[in-house]
N, C-alpha and C positions, 0 to 999 in steps of 0.2 A: 488333156492333157491337164491332169490334177497343177492348179499354178503351184502349188508348194514342192514340189517333184524336182523342179531345177531352179529354182532361186537361191540354195545355196552358191551355183552358177555364177548368177549374178553379182552377189557382192566379193565371191573370191575375184573378178572379173573386174570390179568398181575399185579394187585396194593393191591392182596388180594392171596391166594395159589397158583396161577398160572397156568399156560396153559400146558398139554404136548407138547412138540416141539419133532418130531421127520424125522429124515433122515437116509439115506441110502438103498440100496436096499437087505442089508443082515441089517435090521431096530437097529437103536437104540433113546432110549425117554429119553429124562433129561425134570427135571421141568423149565420151565421158568415164572418167576415172572417179569422179565422188560420185556420190548418193546413198542412199541404205534403201532394202525393202524390208514389209513387215504386215503388218493387221494394224486397222485402226479404224474406226466409224464399223468396225461390224466390214474390212471392207480390203479385201488383198492391195497391196497399195508397192507402187514404187514412187520416191521420192526423189527427182533429181534437180539438182544445185544449176542456173545457166545464168551466167553474166548478161545483165541489156546490152553489155557491146556487140554480145553475139547475134549474128547473123541468124542462127535458131530457137535465138528468145523468141522475136518477133512470130515465130512461123508457130510456136506454141503458144501464143498470145491472138495469134490470129487464129488459128482454126479449134485449138483448145483440146488439142490431143496429140500424143507422141507413140512412138515405139521405141522399143530397147531391144537390140540384138546381143546377145550372150554370145561369142565363141566359144565353143567345146574345148577345142586345142588352138594349139599355137601356131595351125595352118593360116587363120587372118589377121595374124602380131603386123605384119608388113603394111596391108591394107587399116587397120587403127591408126598407125603411127601415120601415117600419110593423111588421113580423113579429120586428126586431130592437129596435124600444120598451115592447113591450107583453111582458107574463107569461100564458101559456097557463093560469098558473094561475086566474087571475083573468079572462080576458076568452075567449070563444070569438074565434079570432082568425080561421076557416075565415065563421062567419057573419059576422059585420065585416065581411068584404071581398068575401062572394059569392063565396068561391073551396070548392070540392069538389074534397078529397085524391085521390087517386086510389092505389089496392091496388099494392104492389109484387107483383113475380111473384114475385122468389123470400124476400124476407124479409117478415116478420110486419109491417110498418109501408106508410106511403104516401107518394106524391113531389109537388110543386107540378106541376101540369100547367101547359105555355104553352111558349113559343121555350126548351127548354132540353134540356141533356144531363143527363141520370139514372145515377146508381149508386147499387148495392143492397150495401150494406156489412155484413160479420160482424164481429164484435169477435174478434180473435184475443190480446188484447194488450192487458194499460192501464198503466200507471202514470203517477205524483205528481211534479207540478212539487214538486224538493224547496227550498226560505226559502236550504239551508245549502250549498246550489249552485247557487244562483242569483248572477250577480254583480249588481254592490250597483246600477249605476245602469241593470236590468231593474226589480230591485226598487222603487226610488223611484218611476219610471215609467209603471210598469206596474201595482204591485199595493201601494198606498198602502194599498188596503182589510185587505190579509193576505189574500184569496180568491186561493187560488192554484188553477190547472187541475188538470184527470187529463185525460190523449192518450188518446184511445181508438182503439187502429189498429183499421182494418175490411178486412180483405182482400176488394177487388171480385166481388162472385157475378153482377154483369149490370151492362151498362151498353145505355144505348138515348134514343134523341130521344124526345120530342113535340113 
């Protein structure tokens, strides 16, 4: 699949119910509702912001890769809500919801099966949200706990449907 074919689905989901963000050779999946897609350094890129306190953050740091599974319909909204409300540190989310993640083709993690388009991404850059450089209104509304995001820039190395 040409990577541009379904990137609009990712953007739509990031502005709505979210996408599944998975990392780790022993995977964890979280719901991501922020991020963006585009072209940088002549490469197709998905950027995902992940707070350092999230279990998935350490898995991305360790493995240097992540997958994004973007549901193409509303059938997985309940699963998105669940994965966004429970930590993989405490619960085996897959067992609880009887989901078997599927191994990625080109990176060492997994995808969520179902009516989704999937993007396998290798981290090629990261940066940090710096409080002193951020608009005060955003700090007040989004960062009351002073827990800022790491921005992971993932080059799309494979894209497909399940």
